[in-house]
C-alpha positions as CSV (number, residue, x, y, z in Angstrom):
1,M,-0.1,-0.1,0.3
2,S,2.9,2.5,0.5
3,E,3.9,2.2,-2.9
4,Y,0.8,3.6,-4.2
5,T,0.7,6.7,-6.1
6,F,-1.8,8.5,-8.0
7,P,-1.9,7.9,-11.0
8,F,0.8,5.7,-12.0
9,N,-0.7,2.7,-9.8
10,T,-4.1,3.2,-10.6
11,C,-5.6,0.1,-12.2
12,E,-5.2,0.9,-16.0
13,K,-2.4,-0.5,-17.8
14,P,-0.5,2.6,-18.9
15,N,0.3,2.8,-22.8
16,N,3.6,4.3,-23.6
17,K,4.7,7.9,-23.3
18,N,3.3,8.6,-27.0
19,Q,-0.2,7.8,-26.0
20,I,-3.2,8.7,-23.8
21,A,-1.6,7.0,-20.9
22,Q,-4.7,5.7,-19.3
23,P,-7.5,6.1,-22.2
24,Y,-10.2,4.5,-20.3
25,S,-10.3,6.4,-17.1
26,A,-9.6,9.6,-18.9
27,F,-13.0,8.7,-21.2
28,F,-15.2,8.5,-18.0
29,N,-13.6,11.2,-16.5
30,L,-14.5,13.7,-19.4
31,I,-18.1,12.2,-19.6
32,T,-17.6,13.7,-15.5
33,C,-16.6,17.0,-17.0
34,S,-19.4,17.8,-19.3
35,I,-21.8,16.7,-16.7
36,I,-20.5,19.0,-14.3
37,L,-20.0,22.1,-17.1
38,Y,-24.0,21.2,-17.8
39,F,-24.4,22.3,-14.5
40,L,-22.4,25.0,-14.1
41,L,-23.9,26.9,-17.2
42,H,-27.1,26.7,-15.4
43,A,-25.8,27.6,-11.9
44,K,-27.9,30.1,-9.8
45,T,-26.0,31.6,-7.8
46,R,-22.4,33.0,-7.9
47,H,-21.8,30.6,-4.7
48,S,-22.6,27.4,-6.8
49,F,-21.4,28.8,-9.8
50,I,-18.1,28.8,-7.9
51,L,-18.7,25.4,-6.4
52,L,-18.8,23.6,-9.4
53,F,-15.9,25.8,-11.7
54,V,-14.0,24.2,-8.8
55,I,-15.0,20.8,-9.3
56,L,-14.8,21.3,-12.9
57,L,-11.2,22.1,-12.5
58,F,-10.4,19.3,-10.3
59,E,-11.8,16.8,-12.3
60,S,-10.1,18.2,-15.4
61,F,-6.9,17.8,-13.9
62,H,-8.2,14.4,-13.3
63,V,-8.3,13.9,-17.2
64,F,-4.9,15.1,-17.5
65,S,-3.2,12.9,-14.8
66,H,-4.7,10.0,-16.4
67,S,-3.6,11.1,-20.3
68,I,-0.3,12.4,-19.2
69,H,2.1,10.9,-16.3
70,I,4.6,12.8,-14.9
71,D,7.2,11.3,-13.2
72,G,7.4,12.5,-9.5
73,S,4.7,13.3,-7.1
74,I,3.7,16.6,-8.4
75,Q,0.3,15.5,-9.7
76,I,-0.9,13.8,-6.5
77,N,0.5,17.2,-4.7
78,I,-1.7,18.7,-7.3
79,T,-4.6,16.4,-6.7
80,H,-4.3,17.1,-2.9
81,I,-4.2,20.9,-3.1
82,L,-7.1,20.8,-5.3
83,T,-9.5,18.7,-2.8
84,Y,-8.6,21.4,-0.5
85,F,-10.3,23.9,-2.7
86,M,-13.6,22.3,-3.5
87,N,-14.1,21.7,0.9
88,I,-13.0,25.6,1.2
89,A,-15.9,25.8,-2.1
90,F,-18.0,24.0,0.1
91,V,-17.5,25.9,3.3
92,Y,-18.4,29.2,1.2
93,V,-21.2,27.7,-0.6
94,F,-22.9,26.6,2.8
95,Y,-22.3,29.8,4.5
96,S,-23.1,32.0,1.8
97,Y,-26.8,29.4,1.8
98,T,-27.0,29.6,5.3
99,K,-25.6,32.8,6.7
100,K,-24.2,30.6,9.8
101,M,-20.6,30.8,10.5
102,P,-19.1,27.4,11.9
103,S,-19.0,27.0,15.6
104,N,-15.7,27.4,17.4
105,L,-15.8,23.8,18.5
106,F,-16.3,22.5,15.1
107,I,-13.6,25.0,13.4
108,I,-11.0,23.3,15.7
109,Y,-12.3,19.6,15.3
110,M,-11.6,21.0,11.5
111,I,-8.0,21.7,12.3
112,L,-7.5,18.6,14.0
113,L,-8.8,16.8,10.8
114,I,-6.6,19.1,8.4
115,I,-3.7,18.3,10.8
116,L,-4.1,14.5,10.4
117,D,-4.9,14.8,6.6
118,V,-1.5,17.1,6.1
119,Y,0.4,13.9,8.6
120,T,-1.0,11.0,6.4
121,F,0.0,12.7,3.2
122,C,3.2,13.2,4.8
123,N,3.8,9.9,5.8
124,Y,1.5,7.0,4.7
125,S,-0.1,5.9,1.8
126,F,-2.8,7.2,-0.6
127,I,-6.2,5.4,0.6
128,Y,-5.1,6.8,4.3
129,Y,-5.3,11.0,3.1
130,L,-8.0,10.0,0.9
131,T,-9.7,9.2,3.6
132,T,-8.9,12.2,5.6
133,Q,-10.3,14.5,2.5
134,S,-13.4,12.5,2.6
135,I,-14.1,12.8,6.8
136,I,-13.3,16.5,6.2
137,F,-15.9,16.9,3.4
138,I,-18.5,14.2,4.9
139,S,-18.3,16.5,8.1
140,L,-19.1,19.7,6.7
141,L,-22.3,18.2,5.0
142,V,-23.6,16.6,8.4
143,Y,-22.5,20.3,10.3
144,Y,-24.7,22.0,7.9
145,L,-27.4,19.2,6.6
146,P,-30.7,20.5,9.4
147,L,-30.2,24.1,7.6
148,L,-30.3,23.0,4.0
149,P,-33.0,22.5,1.8
150,K,-35.0,19.1,1.8
151,F,-33.8,18.2,-1.9
152,I,-29.8,18.6,-0.7
153,K,-30.8,16.8,2.3
154,N,-32.0,13.9,0.4
155,S,-28.8,14.5,-1.5
156,I,-26.2,14.1,1.0
157,Y,-26.9,10.7,1.9
158,K,-26.6,9.8,-1.6
159,I,-23.3,11.3,-1.8
160,I,-21.9,9.9,1.7
161,F,-23.1,6.4,-0.1
162,F,-20.8,7.0,-3.3
163,V,-17.9,8.2,-1.2
164,T,-17.6,5.0,0.7
165,I,-18.4,3.2,-2.7
166,V,-15.6,4.9,-4.0
167,I,-13.2,4.5,-0.7
168,G,-13.5,1.1,-1.0
169,L,-12.9,0.7,-4.3
170,F,-9.7,2.2,-3.8
171,I,-8.8,-0.3,-1.3
172,N,-9.5,-3.2,-3.6
173,E,-7.3,-1.9,-6.0
174,M,-4.9,-1.4,-3.8
175,Y,-4.5,-4.6,-1.9
176,N,-6.0,-6.5,-5.3
177,C,-4.8,-4.9,-8.9
178,E,-2.5,-7.4,-9.5
179,K,-4.3,-10.2,-9.0
180,M,-7.4,-8.9,-11.0
181,L,-4.9,-8.1,-13.8
182,K,-3.6,-11.7,-13.9
183,I,-7.3,-13.0,-14.6
184,Y,-8.2,-10.3,-17.4
185,P,-4.5,-8.5,-17.9
186,N,-6.1,-5.7,-20.2
187,F,-9.5,-5.0,-18.4
188,P,-9.4,-1.7,-16.9
189,Y,-10.3,-2.2,-13.6
190,H,-10.0,1.9,-12.6
191,I,-12.9,2.5,-14.4
192,L,-15.2,0.8,-11.8
193,I,-14.0,3.5,-9.6
194,E,-14.7,6.6,-12.4
195,I,-18.0,5.2,-13.0
196,T,-18.7,5.7,-9.7
197,G,-17.5,8.8,-9.9
198,I,-19.7,10.1,-12.3
199,M,-22.7,9.0,-10.0
200,L,-21.1,11.0,-7.3
201,F,-20.5,14.2,-9.1
202,Y,-23.8,14.0,-11.1
203,V,-25.7,14.1,-7.6
204,I,-23.9,16.5,-6.2
205,C,-23.9,18.7,-9.3
206,S,-27.6,18.3,-10.0
207,N,-28.5,19.3,-6.7
208,F,-25.5,22.1,-5.5
209,Y,-26.3,24.2,-8.5
210,K,-29.5,25.4,-7.5
211,L,-28.4,26.1,-4.2
């Protein structure tokens, strides 16, 4: 697990340097980008537009990362930073809609989570800081849940479900990729995560563009 580095170890055999590195994953990410762009262009408010723009920026870099593999850790570093921008954008949306600042206790809780996330990012493998980032995101959703309209409340349960599935699929990929590739060597198993990502981002965008 300690050697797992995005995008190099994602479970789709990369092509040579003169081609798109992981075309199947890149293709499904492009579908996700198209969905995000559609709802971005129909955003009802400035804060929902900013949120969807940041999400599109994240997902566009995701496409790039599966298309071109750059030696070193620059791609996972940028991905991690963009995840922070997404969480900040969610805070902005929630505050803009509810006019409620997080409590001091919740801010302390989030600071501790961020410290834990930075620590895991510097010392542990991908699944650990994927989990800490997901906990930060889910904590924001749960904190603001009582103040949000019903259609957003209903979507939040779906969002948490899909985030959990993504984490589970990553754990499976990290432990079992080599075994799976021995069974079907050319199957791009990573697309299972990307397809789940399509559903996750659809739920997010189709609801938050209206907030």
